[in-house]
Backbone bond lengths (Angstrom), bond angles and torsions (degrees), N, CA, C in turn:
res aa  C-N    CA-C-N  psi(-1)  N-CA   C-N-CA  omega(-1)  CA-C   N-CA-C  phi
1 X - - - 1.455 - - 1.522 109.34 -
2 X 1.323 115.95 154.79 1.458 120.65 -179.38 1.523 112.17 -83.33
3 X 1.326 118.01 -30.79 1.461 121.15 178.04 1.518 108.98 -59.88
4 X 1.349 116.03 141.26 1.466 118.75 -179.07 1.521 110.35 -159.59
5 X 1.338 114.60 161.86 1.462 120.67 177.08 1.523 109.26 -76.48
6 X 1.333 115.90 131.24 1.460 120.76 176.49 1.526 111.76 -97.48
7 X 1.312 117.58 -21.67 1.453 121.09 -178.42 1.516 110.80 168.57
8 X 1.315 116.65 -170.98 1.457 122.10 -179.83 1.521 109.31 -143.32
9 X 1.334 115.66 135.35 1.461 122.23 -179.91 1.524 108.80 -111.95
10 X 1.319 116.93 129.04 1.463 121.07 175.52 1.526 108.67 -73.52
11 X 1.317 116.35 127.34 1.454 121.91 -174.27 1.526 111.22 -105.85
12 X 1.320 115.98 140.53 1.462 122.77 172.27 1.525 106.96 -85.93
13 X 1.323 117.53 102.96 1.456 121.46 -171.48 1.531 112.40 -62.84
14 X 1.327 117.97 -35.38 1.470 120.40 -179.68 1.513 111.09 -67.25
15 X 1.335 116.40 -49.20 1.468 120.43 179.20 1.525 110.33 -64.68
16 X 1.329 116.27 -38.23 1.459 120.06 -179.67 1.521 110.85 -64.86
17 X 1.326 117.55 -43.77 1.470 120.68 -179.42 1.521 111.17 -60.14
18 X 1.321 117.39 -38.64 1.466 121.17 178.25 1.526 110.28 -61.03
19 X 1.336 116.34 -44.70 1.466 120.22 179.84 1.518 111.66 -67.38
20 X 1.328 116.81 -42.04 1.463 119.41 -178.76 1.520 111.01 -63.53
21 X 1.320 116.75 -38.50 1.474 119.64 177.04 1.524 110.42 -61.25
22 X 1.328 116.13 -39.86 1.468 120.08 179.63 1.533 110.84 -67.74
23 X 1.332 115.77 -44.17 1.468 120.06 -179.75 1.526 111.05 -62.83
24 X 1.334 116.64 -46.90 1.463 120.42 -175.36 1.518 112.88 -71.97
25 X 1.334 117.06 -15.30 1.465 120.27 175.99 1.521 111.65 -80.36
26 X 1.341 116.81 -7.81 1.459 122.45 179.91 1.521 109.79 -88.55
27 X 1.314 116.10 148.42 1.459 120.19 177.77 1.523 109.68 -66.14
28 X 1.332 119.04 123.33 1.466 120.67 -178.92 1.519 111.83 -72.39
29 X 1.325 115.60 157.61 1.459 121.22 175.74 1.524 109.81 -84.88
30 X 1.316 116.70 144.24 1.471 120.97 -175.38 1.527 113.30 -112.47
31 X 1.338 117.80 13.22 1.465 121.07 -174.64 1.521 112.62 -53.50
32 X 1.333 116.86 -43.19 1.467 120.22 -175.68 1.529 112.44 -110.17
33 X 1.325 116.80 18.52 1.464 120.45 -176.87 1.524 112.29 -63.53
34 X 1.323 117.63 -23.03 1.459 121.18 -177.80 1.510 114.54 -69.41
35 X 1.343 117.37 -9.32 1.464 120.52 -178.75 1.524 112.33 -98.21
36 X 1.321 117.21 8.66 1.460 119.77 -172.32 1.515 111.84 -133.07
37 X 1.321 115.23 147.74 1.460 122.86 168.13 1.524 108.03 -104.38
38 X 1.328 116.46 148.22 1.461 120.06 -178.07 1.513 110.52 82.71
39 X 1.329 116.28 -152.13 1.463 122.14 -178.25 1.516 109.94 -100.75
40 X 1.319 116.32 116.31 1.460 122.00 174.43 1.520 107.53 -134.17
41 X 1.339 115.95 101.78 1.457 121.79 -177.53 1.524 110.11 -103.41
42 X 1.320 115.71 137.43 1.461 122.35 -178.87 1.525 108.62 -120.38
43 X 1.344 116.24 131.58 1.459 122.24 -178.77 1.528 108.79 -125.68
44 X 1.320 117.31 124.29 1.457 122.59 -175.24 1.532 110.81 -82.92
45 X 1.327 116.15 120.46 1.460 122.33 179.75 1.526 112.70 -109.22
46 X 1.333 117.42 -25.51 1.482 121.50 -174.31 1.518 107.24 -155.99
47 X 1.316 117.06 129.34 1.464 121.20 177.15 1.523 109.49 -157.96
48 X 1.309 117.35 -169.23 1.467 120.51 -176.51 1.519 112.42 -67.74
49 X 1.320 117.18 -43.43 1.460 122.25 -168.97 1.516 114.82 -96.97
50 X 1.331 117.59 -21.84 1.459 120.26 -171.04 1.512 112.26 84.21
51 X 1.325 116.74 -2.77 1.472 122.85 179.59 1.529 108.63 -84.44
52 X 1.312 116.40 124.33 1.459 120.80 -176.23 1.524 112.55 -66.98
53 X 1.324 117.70 -15.55 1.468 121.02 178.71 1.529 112.28 -93.31
54 X 1.327 117.52 -2.37 1.470 122.43 179.92 1.525 107.60 -85.95
55 X 1.355 116.01 85.49 1.466 119.94 -165.29 1.524 115.03 -115.18
56 X 1.327 118.44 -14.79 1.468 119.64 -179.62 1.524 110.05 -76.12
57 X 1.326 117.12 119.77 1.457 120.46 -179.61 1.525 110.11 -58.71
58 X 1.323 115.79 130.89 1.457 121.17 178.37 1.519 108.40 -152.74
59 X 1.311 115.66 165.99 1.458 121.73 179.39 1.525 109.76 -88.96
60 X 1.339 115.69 143.84 1.465 120.04 175.73 1.524 108.71 -155.62
61 X 1.326 115.71 161.07 1.453 121.43 -178.77 1.526 110.34 -84.09
62 X 1.333 115.35 146.38 1.456 120.11 174.80 1.517 112.83 78.12
63 X 1.338 115.67 175.90 1.465 119.42 179.90 1.517 111.74 -77.55
64 X 1.309 116.04 164.15 1.452 120.84 173.72 1.510 110.67 -87.99
65 X 1.334 115.52 -162.06 1.466 120.39 178.57 1.526 108.85 -153.52
66 X 1.315 115.66 163.72 1.453 120.05 179.68 1.524 110.73 -66.36
67 X 1.319 115.65 142.19 1.454 121.35 168.60 1.525 108.42 -80.16
68 X 1.320 116.26 174.52 1.467 119.16 177.03 1.525 110.38 -60.24
69 X 1.331 117.37 -36.76 1.457 120.22 177.69 1.525 110.36 -66.98
70 X 1.330 116.85 -40.23 1.454 120.36 178.83 1.519 112.59 -60.77
71 X 1.324 117.12 -40.05 1.467 120.37 -179.69 1.525 111.38 -71.44
72 X 1.328 117.20 -25.73 1.467 120.47 179.57 1.524 112.07 -80.07
73 X 1.327 117.12 -22.70 1.467 121.51 178.44 1.529 107.64 -88.64
74 X 1.325 116.18 77.29 1.461 121.31 -167.26 1.531 112.79 -61.36
75 X 1.312 117.26 -43.50 1.472 119.35 -176.56 1.528 110.84 -69.88
76 X 1.328 117.41 -45.85 1.462 120.56 177.93 1.526 109.97 -61.21
77 X 1.337 116.88 -41.79 1.461 120.29 178.67 1.527 111.05 -62.12
78 X 1.336 116.66 -37.06 1.465 119.41 179.87 1.529 111.13 -68.92
79 X 1.336 117.18 -36.46 1.471 120.28 176.67 1.525 109.86 -63.00
80 X 1.335 115.81 -46.97 1.461 120.19 -179.73 1.524 110.71 -60.92
81 X 1.317 116.53 -48.08 1.458 120.24 -177.72 1.506 113.81 -67.25
82 X 1.344 117.13 -34.41 1.461 120.82 -176.95 1.522 112.22 -78.08
83 X 1.327 116.61 -39.97 1.465 119.87 -171.31 1.528 114.60 -99.34
84 X 1.321 118.82 -25.35 1.462 120.31 -169.14 1.526 112.30 -116.27
85 X 1.321 114.75 149.26 1.468 121.58 -177.78 1.527 109.21 -79.50
86 X 1.311 116.42 87.51 1.470 121.17 -175.88 1.526 111.82 -67.03
87 X 1.334 117.38 -18.75 1.465 119.70 177.00 1.523 111.21 -63.14
88 X 1.329 116.67 -21.32 1.461 121.01 179.63 1.533 112.36 -112.08
89 X 1.316 116.72 5.37 1.462 120.04 -176.24 1.530 110.35 -90.25
90 X 1.318 115.70 130.49 1.462 121.61 -178.75 1.537 111.77 -101.40
91 X 1.319 116.05 -39.90 1.461 120.90 -175.00 1.522 109.58 -140.38
92 X 1.328 115.45 146.22 1.465 121.28 168.31 1.522 106.67 -143.84
93 X 1.330 114.61 127.20 1.461 120.64 -178.28 1.521 109.12 -135.99
94 X 1.319 115.88 146.47 1.462 120.88 170.86 1.519 107.78 -95.45
95 X 1.334 116.80 130.96 1.463 122.88 179.06 1.528 109.29 -112.83
96 X 1.313 116.07 129.98 1.464 121.58 170.18 1.519 108.05 -114.60
97 X 1.322 115.90 128.66 1.465 121.35 179.30 1.520 108.60 -130.67
98 X 1.340 115.37 126.88 1.464 120.54 -177.21 1.525 109.38 -147.96
99 X 1.337 115.52 134.57 1.470 120.66 178.47 1.528 111.50 49.01
100 X 1.314 116.46 46.28 1.455 117.52 -177.75 1.509 113.24 -170.40
101 X 1.323 114.69 -176.24 1.468 121.05 -178.49 1.519 110.09 -156.91
102 X 1.319 114.42 155.22 1.459 121.24 173.88 1.519 109.28 -88.03
103 X 1.316 116.37 145.41 1.457 120.21 171.55 1.532 107.56 -69.79
104 X 1.332 119.44 134.28 1.469 120.48 178.16 1.534 111.13 -50.94
105 X 1.321 115.96 139.24 1.458 119.84 -174.06 1.521 109.85 -162.12
106 X 1.328 115.38 171.35 1.458 123.50 172.22 1.520 107.99 -119.36
107 X 1.317 116.34 140.58 1.463 120.71 177.57 1.521 111.21 -98.16
108 X 1.341 114.47 164.33 1.460 124.45 175.47 1.523 113.69 68.60
109 X 1.330 118.33 17.01 1.466 119.80 176.86 1.526 111.32 -61.00
110 X 1.332 116.43 -27.52 1.464 121.30 -178.04 1.528 112.22 -92.40
111 X 1.333 118.10 3.65 1.461 122.54 -177.44 1.526 110.95 -97.19
112 X 1.328 116.40 150.16 1.462 120.69 171.29 1.520 110.27 -76.50
113 X 1.344 116.17 -34.82 1.462 122.04 179.89 1.521 108.44 -133.63
114 X 1.314 118.37 119.16 1.465 120.19 -179.28 1.526 111.94 -64.53
115 X 1.318 115.94 152.38 1.452 121.61 174.05 1.533 109.41 -91.96
116 X 1.311 115.31 174.22 1.465 122.18 176.68 1.523 107.95 -108.78
117 X 1.318 116.44 118.85 1.465 121.25 -173.44 1.526 111.29 -99.59
118 X 1.322 115.04 132.50 1.453 122.61 179.53 1.524 108.71 -129.92
119 X 1.330 116.26 134.30 1.455 122.13 176.05 1.523 110.05 -110.92
120 X 1.325 115.88 137.92 1.459 122.63 168.18 1.525 107.15 -113.70
121 X 1.326 116.37 115.00 1.464 121.42 -177.39 1.525 109.82 -78.72
122 X 1.336 115.74 122.12 1.464 120.60 -178.86 1.521 112.62 -101.92
123 X 1.308 116.71 -40.60 1.466 120.90 -177.25 1.520 108.08 -148.08
124 X 1.333 116.77 105.32 1.455 120.62 -173.60 1.524 111.03 -127.70
125 X 1.324 115.29 175.37 1.461 122.21 -173.11 1.520 107.34 -154.90
126 X 1.339 117.15 157.60 1.464 119.85 -178.90 1.524 112.49 -64.28
127 X 1.332 118.06 -18.11 1.463 120.80 176.71 1.524 112.36 -84.97
128 X 1.339 116.69 -2.00 1.463 121.88 -179.41 1.521 108.93 -97.72
129 X 1.325 116.54 122.52 1.459 121.14 -174.28 1.527 111.39 -134.71
130 X 1.325 113.89 155.70 1.465 122.42 171.87 1.521 107.56 -125.42
131 X 1.321 115.85 157.08 1.461 119.11 177.78 1.520 110.44 -135.79
132 X 1.324 114.19 150.20 1.463 122.64 169.07 1.517 106.75 -143.92
133 X 1.325 117.16 120.53 1.458 120.00 -176.50 1.515 110.43 59.68
134 X 1.330 116.19 -125.35 1.462 121.12 179.56 1.527 112.93 -92.99
135 X 1.316 117.72 -1.46 1.457 120.36 -176.66 1.528 111.22 -96.35
136 X 1.323 115.66 143.03 1.462 122.84 174.53 1.523 107.36 -125.72
137 X 1.328 116.95 134.33 1.457 120.29 -176.99 1.528 109.91 -141.08
138 X 1.322 113.95 162.00 1.459 121.00 178.62 1.523 109.82 -117.06
139 X 1.320 116.08 135.72 1.456 120.75 173.10 1.531 108.69 -88.40
140 X 1.325 114.78 147.44 1.452 120.29 175.86 1.527 109.31 -114.48
141 X 1.330 116.55 153.03 1.458 121.33 -174.68 1.525 111.80 -50.71
142 X 1.322 115.53 131.35 1.454 121.71 177.96 1.510 114.74 88.56
143 X 1.335 118.00 -12.57 1.462 119.56 -179.90 1.528 110.51 -71.23
144 X 1.324 115.18 139.76 1.465 122.70 174.76 1.515 107.30 -107.01
145 X 1.311 116.49 118.53 1.466 122.55 -176.01 1.529 110.95 -114.83
146 X 1.313 115.46 137.18 1.469 120.22 160.78 1.515 106.70 -84.48
147 X 1.337 116.61 128.47 1.463 122.07 177.03 1.520 109.33 -111.75
148 X 1.313 116.40 123.48 1.469 121.79 179.85 1.524 108.84 -78.13
149 X 1.335 115.79 78.51 1.460 121.13 -171.55 1.522 113.27 -70.45
150 X 1.330 118.16 -13.23 1.464 120.26 175.25 1.520 111.96 -75.65
151 X 1.334 116.23 -19.34 1.460 121.55 176.00 1.532 108.79 -83.20
152 X 1.328 116.77 160.91 1.465 119.54 175.11 1.529 107.81 -68.38
153 X 1.327 115.77 123.82 1.453 120.95 -175.36 1.519 109.88 -145.38
154 X 1.314 115.36 169.88 1.456 120.37 -180.00 1.522 108.66 -159.34
155 X 1.335 115.55 177.32 1.462 122.12 175.96 1.514 108.19 -150.10
156 X 1.326 115.68 153.92 1.464 120.42 179.75 1.517 109.55 -153.29
157 X 1.309 115.87 145.36 1.456 122.60 163.29 1.513 105.09 -128.72
158 X 1.319 116.33 111.47 1.459 121.14 -168.50 1.523 112.55 -99.57
159 X 1.347 115.78 26.19 1.462 122.48 173.52 1.520 107.80 -139.32
160 X 1.339 116.19 -175.00 1.462 121.35 179.69 1.524 112.00 -82.46
161 X 1.331 117.88 2.95 1.463 120.82 178.25 1.532 109.55 -67.74
162 X 1.325 116.54 136.00 1.469 121.10 -179.82 1.533 109.22 -91.67
163 X 1.328 116.31 95.13 1.467 121.00 177.72 1.522 108.95 -76.15
164 X 1.351 116.26 132.26 1.461 120.48 -178.10 1.526 109.26 -130.49
165 X 1.326 116.12 129.21 1.459 122.11 175.39 1.525 108.54 -132.86
166 X 1.327 115.39 157.93 1.460 121.28 168.66 1.519 107.44 -101.21
167 X 1.325 116.65 123.66 1.455 123.08 178.23 1.525 108.58 -103.83
168 X 1.332 115.96 117.76 1.465 121.73 179.64 1.521 109.73 -116.67
169 X 1.324 115.96 142.36 1.463 120.37 -177.61 1.523 110.00 -128.55
170 X 1.335 114.20 128.90 1.454 121.80 -171.66 1.530 110.84 -119.91
171 X 1.310 114.69 152.28 1.465 121.68 175.68 1.521 107.58 -104.48
172 X 1.323 116.51 99.87 1.461 121.19 179.00 1.522 110.36 -101.11
173 X 1.310 115.51 152.30 1.460 120.46 176.35 1.523 109.73 -76.24
174 X 1.320 116.12 156.67 1.462 121.00 179.43 1.525 110.23 -57.53
175 X 1.312 115.77 130.65 1.456 120.81 177.79 1.509 115.47 86.36
176 X 1.331 118.22 -7.64 1.459 119.98 178.95 1.520 111.33 -69.42
177 X 1.324 115.96 143.25 1.452 121.58 177.40 1.533 110.27 -67.08
178 X 1.327 115.79 146.92 1.460 120.22 179.18 1.528 111.74 -58.84
179 X 1.327 115.80 -31.92 1.466 119.85 -178.41 1.527 112.08 -64.05
180 X 1.338 117.27 -9.81 1.465 121.01 176.55 1.522 111.56 -62.08
181 X 1.319 118.32 -19.79 1.467 120.40 179.52 1.522 110.98 -66.22
182 X 1.322 117.88 -17.79 1.458 121.06 -177.02 1.527 112.11 -91.35
183 X 1.317 114.30 141.29 1.461 120.78 165.79 1.539 108.31 -86.68
184 X 1.330 115.12 -47.37 1.458 122.40 174.92 1.523 107.35 -127.32
185 X 1.327 117.51 98.59 1.468 119.77 -175.13 1.525 112.27 -63.19
186 X 1.332 117.54 137.83 1.462 120.65 169.76 1.519 109.40 -72.61
187 X 1.347 118.82 -177.83 1.470 120.28 -177.62 1.524 113.08 -54.04
188 X 1.317 116.08 153.37 1.461 122.47 -175.11 1.519 112.10 -60.10
189 X 1.318 115.69 144.89 1.461 120.83 -176.15 1.521 112.70 -67.77
190 X 1.341 117.01 -18.57 1.466 119.16 -178.53 1.531 111.75 -64.78
191 X 1.328 116.40 -17.40 1.464 120.34 179.57 1.522 110.71 -74.39
192 X 1.321 116.91 -22.79 1.457 120.97 -169.87 1.523 111.19 -115.47
193 X 1.310 116.37 118.93 1.463 120.90 173.88 1.517 108.37 -86.63
194 X 1.335 118.31 133.35 1.468 119.96 179.90 1.521 110.94 -65.83
195 X 1.303 115.77 149.14 1.461 121.79 178.11 1.527 107.92 -90.28
196 X 1.319 116.16 98.11 1.461 122.61 -178.12 1.526 109.40 -88.08
197 X 1.325 116.42 137.98 1.462 121.98 178.86 1.524 108.68 -92.42
198 X 1.320 116.15 120.14 1.455 120.80 178.30 1.531 109.87 -84.00
199 X 1.332 116.40 134.94 1.470 120.82 178.84 1.517 109.01 -132.17
200 X 1.315 115.45 159.24 1.463 120.92 179.23 1.521 110.04 -87.50
201 X 1.334 117.93 152.86 1.473 120.19 179.13 1.528 111.54 -64.45
202 X 1.312 115.27 154.91 1.458 121.31 173.94 1.524 108.31 -78.91
203 X 1.317 117.10 126.39 1.462 120.38 -178.32 1.526 111.20 -82.09
204 X 1.313 115.57 163.57 1.463 120.79 176.69 1.518 110.43 -60.18
205 X 1.311 117.09 -40.04 1.465 121.02 179.61 1.529 111.24 -63.91
206 X 1.331 115.80 -39.36 1.465 119.57 179.20 1.531 110.92 -68.11
207 X 1.322 116.71 -39.75 1.463 119.90 177.71 1.528 110.54 -65.01
208 X 1.316 117.27 -40.00 1.468 120.14 176.45 1.526 110.61 -61.33
209 X 1.343 116.32 -39.92 1.461 120.02 179.10 1.529 111.17 -63.03
210 X 1.338 115.76 -37.38 1.468 119.67 176.91 1.525 110.32 -63.51
211 X 1.328 116.92 -49.55 1.460 120.03 -178.64 1.529 112.08 -63.60
212 X 1.320 116.77 -30.99 1.472 120.27 -179.58 1.521 112.89 -69.63
213 X 1.337 116.69 -8.96 1.464 119.58 174.11 1.520 111.01 -65.46
214 X 1.327 116.76 -12.89 1.467 120.38 176.11 1.515 112.76 -60.53
215 X 1.337 116.97 -25.37 1.469 119.57 178.46 1.522 112.15 -82.46
216 X 1.338 116.05 -7.63 1.467 120.45 -176.10 1.521 113.25 -112.30
217 X 1.326 117.69 -32.11 1.457 121.32 -170.27 1.524 111.87 -67.18
218 X 1.338 115.06 143.21 1.464 122.01 173.18 1.528 107.78 -153.64
219 X 1.341 116.36 -175.79 1.459 120.05 -177.76 1.519 112.39 -61.54
220 X 1.327 117.31 -31.32 1.461 120.95 -174.31 1.528 112.77 -79.01
221 X 1.322 117.64 -32.80 1.468 118.90 -177.45 1.529 113.28 -108.97
222 X 1.324 116.83 10.25 1.466 120.71 -179.42 1.531 111.12 -53.21
223 X 1.342 116.81 -47.12 1.462 120.57 -177.93 1.517 111.80 -65.17
224 X 1.325 117.20 -37.25 1.466 120.21 179.51 1.532 110.73 -63.06
225 X 1.328 115.84 -44.67 1.469 119.81 -179.99 1.526 110.51 -69.45
226 X 1.327 117.43 -38.00 1.453 120.52 176.93 1.528 110.75 -62.08
227 X 1.315 117.11 -41.46 1.466 120.28 179.15 1.525 110.72 -61.40
228 X 1.308 116.43 -43.55 1.462 120.69 178.11 1.524 111.34 -61.56
229 X 1.326 116.43 -49.90 1.462 120.31 -175.36 1.529 112.45 -68.39
230 X 1.325 117.45 -32.01 1.461 120.34 -176.97 1.521 112.59 -71.71
231 X 1.346 117.17 -11.43 1.464 120.99 177.36 1.520 113.22 -100.14
232 X 1.336 118.08 -9.98 1.461 120.83 -173.14 1.522 111.62 -56.82
233 X 1.337 117.57 -40.93 1.465 118.80 -174.53 1.523 112.99 -70.52
234 X 1.321 118.28 -12.50 1.463 119.67 174.06 1.531 111.64 -79.22
235 X 1.338 116.56 -16.51 1.464 121.59 178.94 1.530 112.89 -108.22
236 X 1.330 115.97 -30.55 1.464 121.37 -174.89 1.533 110.15 -120.13
237 X 1.344 115.91 150.70 1.461 119.58 -176.87 1.526 110.42 -81.34
238 X 1.303 113.95 79.31 1.456 123.22 173.30 1.526 107.05 -135.69
239 X 1.305 117.47 167.97 1.460 121.68 178.98 1.519 110.78 -85.53
240 X 1.325 116.40 149.84 1.454 119.97 176.50 1.511 112.48 -58.67
241 X 1.345 116.22 -34.27 1.467 120.73 -178.88 1.519 112.36 -67.68
242 X 1.342 117.74 -17.73 1.464 119.87 177.99 1.518 111.67 -60.39
243 X 1.322 115.76 -25.56 1.462 120.27 176.86 1.517 111.57 -48.88
244 X 1.336 117.36 -44.61 1.459 120.96 -173.02 1.529 111.55 -73.20
245 X 1.321 116.61 -32.09 1.471 119.47 173.79 1.525 109.78 -65.85
246 X 1.340 116.23 -46.45 1.469 119.64 179.76 1.521 110.61 -60.71
247 X 1.325 115.93 -45.37 1.464 119.72 -175.41 1.527 111.07 -66.04
248 X 1.327 116.92 -37.44 1.461 120.41 177.49 1.525 110.66 -62.89
249 X 1.334 115.90 -45.26 1.461 120.53 -179.67 1.532 110.70 -66.29
250 X 1.319 117.08 -42.09 1.467 121.03 178.45 1.522 110.38 -61.20
251 X 1.339 115.81 -43.98 1.463 120.37 -179.59 1.523 111.06 -62.57
252 X 1.338 116.52 -43.49 1.461 119.74 179.32 1.524 110.96 -62.82
253 X 1.325 117.17 -40.96 1.458 120.25 179.80 1.527 112.08 -67.46
254 X 1.332 115.88 -26.89 1.471 118.99 -179.98 1.517 111.66 -70.72
255 X 1.348 116.92 -30.18 1.454 120.80 -175.23 1.508 113.66 70.49
256 X 1.336 117.84 9.31 1.465 123.31 -177.45 1.526 108.59 -91.81
257 X 1.329 116.86 114.60 1.461 121.14 -175.05 1.525 112.25 -61.42
258 X 1.330 117.43 -37.37 1.472 120.96 179.76 1.523 111.00 -66.13
259 X 1.322 116.36 -41.46 1.464 120.95 178.90 1.522 110.20 -66.76
260 X 1.329 117.29 -41.92 1.472 121.74 178.57 1.527 110.19 -60.04
261 X 1.322 115.90 -45.31 1.470 119.91 -179.53 1.520 111.23 -65.56
262 X 1.313 117.21 -42.60 1.463 120.36 -178.19 1.525 111.31 -65.83
263 X 1.320 117.18 -40.06 1.461 120.87 178.06 1.526 110.82 -62.80
264 X 1.333 116.84 -41.16 1.460 121.16 -179.80 1.529 111.17 -66.79
265 X 1.323 117.43 -41.14 1.462 121.27 179.52 1.521 111.33 -66.06
266 X 1.321 116.02 -39.57 1.458 120.44 179.11 1.531 110.35 -63.07
267 X 1.317 116.69 -46.74 1.465 120.63 179.62 1.517 111.16 -60.72
268 X 1.325 116.96 -45.74 1.454 120.94 -179.26 1.521 110.82 -59.55
269 X 1.335 117.19 -49.97 1.453 121.17 -174.71 1.519 112.08 -68.42
270 X 1.325 117.43 -37.17 1.460 120.89 -173.76 1.529 113.53 -80.21
271 X 1.339 117.92 -36.95 1.463 117.53 -172.00 1.529 115.11 -133.06
272 X 1.339 118.84 -5.42 1.464 119.37 -175.64 1.523 112.80 -110.41
273 X 1.318 118.55 -62.28 1.465 121.04 -178.23 1.523 110.09 -161.65
274 X 1.324 115.56 148.63 1.460 120.79 173.22 1.525 108.55 -160.09
275 X 1.312 115.27 158.70 1.455 122.24 179.64 1.525 109.64 -97.66
276 X 1.329 116.64 162.59 1.442 121.58 175.12 1.523 109.37 -58.01
277 X 1.324 116.84 135.22 1.465 123.89 -179.06 1.529 113.03 70.43
278 X 1.331 117.84 9.46 1.461 120.92 176.53 1.522 107.76 -92.05
279 X 1.319 116.96 104.49 1.447 121.94 -178.82 1.527 109.70 -114.49
280 X 1.311 114.66 162.65 1.450 120.67 178.38 1.513 107.78 -138.30
281 X 1.312 117.74 152.35 1.465 120.97 179.41 1.520 110.26 -114.70
282 X 1.332 116.07 134.96 1.446 120.91 178.66 1.538 111.25 -87.03
283 X 1.327 116.12 -0.85 1.463 120.30 -175.32 1.527 112.18 -95.47
């Protein structure tokens, strides 16, 4: 996989808890809530305008700036300013994920030039996972990860634990090293081996059971079946993108025109192409 650890930052848990309490007391943004099951809250810390409601990812010239929430989160703001090259940073958001998962997807499909996405894990748990392709991995507190967001990827926290990360997005020049995102790099990533989640292969019987959902799926339970299928790759060694193959086959077997259309639209929007402000809901 292309995603990898770039380093690790030692966190002051007391100062961090104060900031997290302040962030979580703010009303989350719902712009991308339609791509998630469970609780997925997004909090804007840095963007083009400084307006906390300016949440749709878009391209713009020059660096961004802290939002009012970003300036109030003093410790998190100091970490960002001390360690990361804010002159190249376009967006910074805090993500909370609990009892839920994102539908596998690709980012920046609507961009002319993709950004470089970096996560700083603030509060994680063994039930909190990320995926890229066929690989599933866990972030640990303080780890700084490059996430290959152009690849099909996903995230899940399959318990009531509130996983929180800071997602930062940078505009790097072609050929620049990923470490360019740092102003003051933390220790080298070679010190840290990623925590990979081992899963068992999907059996023929299990795949048949998935395809047999074609006799059950309809407009009313489409979201329920999608939620089930979008988590399979966190338990079984398959790729997140396999979801769309399964869903297409299930829809065809159902013979339901509405289900067929919805499956096709979901696949297109999540992994093929979409326009700016073109969102879709999995609910």
